[in-house]
N, C-alpha and C positions, 0 to 999 in steps of 0.2 A: 394314597400318599400324594401330597401336593408336588407339582412339578414347577420349578423355577425356570423361566425362559430368560436367559442372561445375555446381555450385550457385552462383548469383549473388544478390546482395542486391537483388532485384527482386520486386515484388508479382505475379509471374507463376507460375502453377502448372505449371511445366515446368522441365526441366534443359536445358542447352545443350551440344551436342556439338562437339568440336574434335579435329583429328588431331594426333598428336605422333610424333616419330621413334622414341622409345623410352620405354616405360613398362610397369609391371607392377602386379599387384594390391597389392603393398606400398606403392604410391603413393597408394592411397585414403586420404583424410584429410589430405593435404598441400594447401597453398595453391598457386595457380598464377596467373600473369599471362596474361590472355587478351584478344584484341581484341574490342571490342564497339562497334558503330556506328562513329563516327569516332574513338573514343578507345580506352581500355584500362581493364579492370576487374580486380580481384582476386577470385578465386573459390576454392571448395574442391572438390577432386576427390571425387566421390561413387562413381564406378564407372569401371573401365578395361575397355572392351568391345572386341570384335573387329570389330563392324560398327555401323551406324547406320540409323535410319529414313530418313535423308537420303543422297543419293548422296555418296560420299566426296569426289568432286572439288568438291562445293559447300561442304565444311566448311573453315573457316579453321584455319590451324595455331595451336596453343597457343604461348604464350610460355614463359618460364622457370618451372620447377617449383621452388618454394622449399623448401629442406630445412634451414632453421635451427631447425625444431621437429620432434619426432617426429610421426607421423600422428595425427590425432584418432582416439580409440578407437571400437570398434564400439558400445559401450554409449552413447556420446554420440550416435551417429547414430540408434540406436533411440529414445532420448529425444526427439530432434528430430523424427523421423518421427511419433511419437505426438502431439507438440504440433502439428505441421503438420496431421495428419489430424483431431484432435479440435477444434482451434480454427479450422479452415478457413483456415490461413495458408500462404503459399508456403514450401516447404522451404528455399529459398535465404534467405528472410528470417529464418527461425528459426535456421539454422546461423550465418549471418553476424552476426546480432544477438547471439549468445552470445559472440562474440569481442571482446576489447578493441579500442579504436579503432586503436591502433598496429599491430595485426596485420592490419588491413583497408586500410591505406594503401599506395599504390603507391610512395610515397617515405617509408619509415619513418624516424623521427628516430634520431639516435645514441643508443644505449642505454648508460646508465651504471649501475654497480653502486650499490646503496643503501648509505649509510654505516651501519655497525653501531651500533644504539642500545644504550644501557645497559640491561641486564636489571634488572627490578624485583626487590626482595628477595622470596623466596618467602613465602607467607602460609599459616599453619596453618588448615586447614578447620575450620569450627565444628561443634559437636555436632549431629547430625541429630535432629529430632523423630521420634517413632514413625511418623507419617504420611509424612514425607519418606523414612525408611528403607524403608518398604513400597513406595513409588513407585520408588525406586532399584532395589530387588530385583526389581521386576516387569518391568523392561526389561533384556534380556540381549543385548548386541551380537553374541554368538556363536550365538544361537539362531535366526537367520534372520529373515524378514519378520514384523513385528508393527506395527500402527498403534495408538498409544495416545493418549488425550486426557487431559492433565493439567489438571484443573480445580482451581485453588487460589485462595482469596480473596486480595485484595491484601495483600502483606506476608507471605504464607505460606511464602516461600522457594522459589519455583519455580526461580529462577536457581541456587540451591544444588543442586537436583536435576539441573539441566542439567550443572553442573560435575562432579558425581559420575559421571554417565553418560559424560561426555567422558573422565574419568579411566579408566573401565572400557574404553572403546573404544581409547584410546591404549595401554593395557596389552596389548592384543591386536595392536598394530602397525597399527591402523586410522587413517584420517583422519576428521575430523568436519566437517560443514557445519552452521553455526548461522545461521539466517535471522531477521532482525528487520525490522519493517515500515518503519521510518524511519531516516534517517541520524542524526537527533538522539539515537536510542537507542544508537548504537554507541560513543561515547566512554566512557560509564560502564561498559557491559558489556565492552567491549574491555579496559579497565583491569583489571577483575576477572579476566578470562580470562588475560591476560598475567601478572598477579600469581600466579595459581594454577598456571600452566604456563609458567614463564619460559623454558624451553628447548625448548618443543614446536614452535616455529615458527608463530606466529599472524599471519595476514594478514587485511586487510579488503578488501572489494570493494563499492564503491558509487559513485554518479555524481559525488560531490564530489571524488573523488580526481583528481589530475592524470593526464593520459594515460599518462605514463611510469610513474608509481607503480602505476596500475591494471594496466598490462601486466606489470610486474614481479611484482606479487602473483598475477596470473593464472598466469604461468609457474611460480611457486613451487608453486601448487596443482596444476597440470597435471603437473609433474615429480615430485610427491610430497614435495618439500622442505618445504612447509608442511603441518603436520599438522592445523591448525585453521583453517577459513575462516569468517569472520564477515562476512555480507553482507546486502544488501537483495535484492529479488525477482529481479533478473537473475542473481544468483549461483547460482540453482538449476541453471543449465545448465553451470556450471563443471566441466570434466572433472577427475576426481580418481581416480587409479588404485587407491587403497586405501580408498575411501570405505566406512565401516562404520557410520555413524550420522548421521541427519538430525534436527535439532531446529528447530521453527518456533515462535518466541516471539510472543506476542500474535496467535495464529493467526486471530482474528476480524477483524483490522484490514483495512479495504478497500484500504489501500495495497499489499497483496499482489496486487491485480488491476491489471494493466497496462491503461491506457486509450487507448493509441494503438499504431500498428504492429500487431504480433501481440498480440491482447488475451487474455492468458492469466492464470490464477490460479497464483501461485508455490506457494501452499499445496497445491493439488490436484496440481500437477506434482510436488511433493515426495513426495506419497503414491505416485504412479505410479512415480517413480524408485526409491523404497525397495523397492517390490514387484518391480520389474524386477531390482534387484540382490540381492534377498533379504536386506535389512538392516532394522533397526527405524527407525521414524519416530515422533517424539514431538511432538504439537501441544499447546502450553501457552497458557492464558488464564484470567483471572479471570471473563471473560464470553464463553464460547465462541460461535462462530457457531452459528446454529440448525441448519445443515446438519451440522456436526461433532457437535453435541449429539444430533441425531436418529440419526446413525451410531453413537454410543456407546450410546444407548438400545436400538438395534436390534442391538447386539453386533457390529457391523462393526468398531468401534474398542473397545479396552479402556479403561474409565473408571478413572482414578486421581484421587483426591480429597484435597485439603488443606483442611481446614475451619477451622484455627486459624492465627494468625500465628506465624511462626517464633520471634520474640523473645518469651520468656516474660513479659516486662514489658509487652508491647504487646497491646492489645485492639482489636477493630474499632471504628471511630468511631461515636459516637451521631449518628444522622441525624434532623434535625427539619425539618418542612415549615412554611414561612411563607406564610400565606394573604394574598396581596397585594391581595385584594378588600377586606380589612378593616384593612390596614396602610398608612399613608401612606408614599410613596416620595420620596426626594430624589435626583434624577438616577439613578433606577432602583434605588437602594439603600434597604433598609428600616431602621428604627430598631433593631430587634433585632440586625441584622447590624452596624450601626455600633457598637453597645454591645459586641458580642462582639469586634470588632477592637480597640476601646479596651482591653478587658480583657487581650487578648494583648500589646498594647504595654506595659502596666503590668507584666506578668509576664516580659517579655523573650522572648516566643515569636513565631513567625512565623505570618502569615495569608496565604491565597491567595484572591483574588477572581477567579472564573472567568467569563469572558464570551467565547464563541467567535465573536467578531466584531471583526476588527481595523480599524484606522483610527479617525478621530475620530467620524464619524457615517455611517450607511448611505446618506444622501442629503442633498443641499442642495436646498431648495425655496423657492418664492415663495408666500407666503400670499395675495397679491393676485390672481394669475391662475392659480395651480395648477401653474406650471412646476416640473419636477424635473430634476435633473442626470442625464439618461439617456445611456448610451453610444451613440455614433453607429454603432458596429459590432456591438453585441450587444443582445439583449433583456434588458438589465440596467441597473441604475443605477450611476452613477459614485459611488464612495465618497469622502467628504471626508477627506483626510489633512492636518490643520491644521499638523502639525509642519513639513512641507516645502512647505506652501501649494499642494497639488495635489489635483485630482480624478482618481481612478484607478479603472479597471475591473479587478476581481479575476479576470476571466475571460480577457480577451484582452490585457491590459496597456496598453491605450490610456489616455493621461492628458493633461491640460492644466491650466493655471493656474486659480485660483479667480476667477470673474468678479466685478467690483465691483458689478454690478447684474444684475437678471433679464434673461436673453437674449431674453425675449418681450415684456415690457411696460416694461422699464427701471426697475422698482422696486428701490431700493437696499437695502430692508429684507428681504434674503433670509436664511433661517435654516437651520441644520442640524437635521435631524429624526432621532430615534433616537440611539443611542449605541454607540460602539465602545470598544476598549481605550484609545485615546489620550485620549478624553474622560473615561473613567472614571478614568484615572491622574491627569489634571489636577484632577478634583473631589476625589479622595481626598487629594491633596497639600494642597488648601485645607482639608479637614476635619482632617487630621492633619499640621500643618506641621513637626513635629519628626520624623516618621517617615521612614525611608529606603524609598522606594517604587521597585520595579523592575518594569518592564513587559517581559514575555517573549512576543513574537509574531514573525511572519515579517518584520515591518518593522524590528524592533529587533535581531533575531538572524538574520543572513543567511548566516553561514558557520560551519564547524565550530569555527574558532578563537574566534569570538565566543561560540558556544554553550559551549565549555569555560570561557571567562572568566566567563560568567553562572553556570554551575554552581559554579565556585570561589567566587564572591561569595556565593551562597546558602548553601553549606556553611560558609563562613567567618563566617556571621552578619552579613554586610554589608547585608542587606535585611530590613526588618521586614514589609513588605506586598508580596506578589507580585500583579501583575495579569497574567493570562495566558490564552492560548487553549489549544487541545488539544495544543500543544507540551509543556505541563506535565502532561498528563492521565495519562500512563502511564509506568511503568518507572523512576521516579525516587524516591529515598529521601532525604527531608530530615528529619533527626531532630527539629529544633526547630519543624517545621510542625505546628500543632495545630488550626488552624481553616481550613475551606474554605467559602467562600460562593459559591453558584452562581446566576448571573443569566441570564435569557433562555432558559430551558429549554423554554418552552411551545410555541415555534414548530414544533417537530418532532412534536408530539402528533397533529396532524390533517393531516399531509402525505399526498399521494396515494400515495406509495411505500410498499409493504407492509413494507419493511425499516426505515422510519423509527423505529418504536418500539424495534426491536432495537438500532439504532445509538444512540438516545438513552439507553436503559438502560445500554448498555456505556459510553458517555461519562460518565454520572453516576456509575456504580460505579467507574470508573477514576479519575476526578478526586477522588471522595470518598476513595478509598484512599490518597491522599497524606497524609491527616491521621492523626496518632497512631501512627506506625510505630515509635516507640521507647517509652521508659517514660512519656512524657507522654501524657495522654489526648487523644483527638481528638474534634472536633465538626464536623458538616457541616450547614449551613443552606441549604436549597433554597427559593428564592422561586418561587411559582407562583400562577396564578389558578385552578388546577384541583387543589386539594389532595386531592380524593376519587378522583382517577384511579388505577386499580389499579396502574399502572406505578410511581407514587410509593410506594404501600404496599409493593411488592416491594423498592424501594430502601431504605426504612426498615428492613425486616426482613432486609436482605442476602440475599434469597431469589432467587437466580438460577434454581434448579431450578423453583420455582413459576412464575416469570415465563416461563421457556422452555416449560413445559408448556402454559400458556395460549396463548402465541403459536403453538405448533405445532398446537394444536387448531384455532385460527382459520385457520391456513394450510391445514390438511387439508380443512376445510369449504369453503374458497374455492378449493381446487385450485391453490395457490401453491407455489413451491419451499419445502422439498425434496420435495413430493409431485407436482411437475410439473417438466418439463425444458424450458428455453427457449433460443431464439436470437433475436437482434434484427438485422434488416436495417435499416441506416441509410443515408440518402442526404442529401447536402448540395449545394446549388446556389445561384447568385445569386438565383434566384426560387423561392419555395416551391411554386408551381404545377408547376414542372419536377420537383422532388423528389417530390411526391405522385404525379404522373403516372407517374414511373419505378417507384415502389413499387406502384402499382396494376397496372402491367404485370407486375411480378415476382409479384404475388399471383395473376395470371390465367394464369401459365405452365402448360402441360399437365402438367409434372412434379408440380405441387401435387395435382392430382386423383388421381394414382396412389398417394398415401400417406394412407389413411383415418385413420391414427392421429395425424396431424399436423394441428393446427388453425392456420389463418392468420387473424389478426385484420385489421381495416381499418387502412390507414395513417393516421397522425395526426402533427401537428407534435410535436417533442420539447418537453420542459418548458422548456429553454433553446432557444427556437425559432430564434434568430438568434445566431450566434457568429462573430466576426471577419469580418463582411460576408457570411456564407453562411447561407442559410435551411436548416433541418434538419428532416427528417421521419424517421419510423421505422415499422417493421412487425414485429409480434411473431409468431414461430412457436413453437408450444407442443405438447408431447406428454406423456402419462403414462408413456411409455417412453423411456429414454435411448437404447437401441439403435435404436428406430424413428426418433428424431430424427436420430441420427448417420447412419443409412442414407439419410435424405432430404437432408441438407444438401449433400453433395458434388454430387449431381445438380442440386439447385436452384441452387447457386453457379455451376456450369458453364453452366446455362441462362441465368442472369442475366447472365453475362459476354457472352452473345450478343445481349443486348438493345441496340437502338439508343438512345443517350442523348445529351443535349447535351454538347458538348466539355468544359464546365467542371463537369459533375456528377461527384461522387466518391461511392463507396459502399463499404460493408464489412459483414461479418457478424460479430457478437459472440456467442459462445456463453457461456451462463451469465451473462447481463448483471447488473450490480449497480445501474446507473443507468438511470432511465426518463424 
């Protein structure tokens, strides 16, 4: 009797055996209904075997094998096995996570065909610059695997390079996967792709799609009906039978790293998948990650550069540093920035005031006794949202109404301290009563439809001053935007995380790049108390290469990535003592002593030590050798799984962590 080896969506590093009356090797990759516990689950057949490690009479019979889809292909399983092994995740979690929700349900909804939309009129491609033409010629979808890093300044036309390469791949009968870090970047990019390739079959895959739409688009990619897939990080696992090119836009963005479940990097998986299939992968960014830049400098990636803006009338914006030690501030805004905004209003141009802190104020506090609005569930403050009269935690979502008096001493004179985008918007409206001010953050824009409406207002000239967070920092082209003012940039300069300067530089360069993208000249004003910091000198000079060289030198001296390879063991429990004791036990396991090339650090509380009523600790494992670390982790993980731990303690291993 055949035995089905089935992967289930469980955090267990094992497959489950079931007997079946009839099955063959052709059934590998099909979904199957199987009994599990007192209920039933949907799994994926990974192997059809003739025997089992368990007595056949002890195995439960499998249920119905679903044949509404062709089997998942072998290259999909190879990709999932790599991700499972590298990121220390259960194979079942990887496989099932890659499927849309409707295909994992025991009671799938009725599937309806999508209504055919009106095709947009075709758009004539623009003339390429010499640099763009060289970049397009350097990537050949017919030449096998190559990994290329496209480093182009903001406005240099990286998207046009992507579109030309997509055209080359389509001409060869291939499919293309285009990854973007955030859903907010998909509408504008999807519009350009559809307009350029109106009959190519373009679908998007991201979490904001309704379940039926996501399954429909996934099926179109899997069947080969869709030639272009535009998606966020999970789309990297989408099976595509004729995949011939992978493009990762804004490859530096931390949104490509999954932070729960299987903690993988979609950018790194993209490179592995391209190598596995023998196809080119292109990573694009104005501010590449230091890991990718080091790979390019070491010739592992081919470096393609765009030094000038694609629009011959556009130039890089002038960047000026405002020393706030010597300039008076009004609600955090300096007089030179106020004057610059006024000048743009008089010329009918747009301004962006960037503050990466939403809400009205970071905290509500009592000056009499020192009480502050702290979250009861997290080691964080509740942020004041004055518009809807709420105090809200941006980490766990806990919220409640604004108290009328101090909860400790009863003082009614409690004040907001610091400022967020809501407070900044209110103050700017007082300063410029005739201006049309538009706030763009996750409180004001919560859905794709709202985002598209906001973009339409900006492009239509219905906003004079934009107040925004990082939602506006990258990927957007506003021709009338000529001024960017940046507030609150100093907090990241002295963070404990070694990646903080890299993230700050990328953020500053990306948001600065929104200014002057057409024939109008752009200007960027950065307020800081540290005008002599070398990071700001690099921003003023638009010198990514110089900044990256300095950062890589510091990383090499300190033994930080990319010159070391890391994995983080994290534990969370109701009591910090339990989490730390578990981590200490993991560090003392005999398996640790057998790997001299792996260094285990002492366990410490996480920076956000308490989240959603759980105390969190972490333990860093580090090695100068990636193979040595990868050889150690499976043995360590298996030994950790055998440790006795409190029932409510949860743990996981994150490979190549970005957060500390």
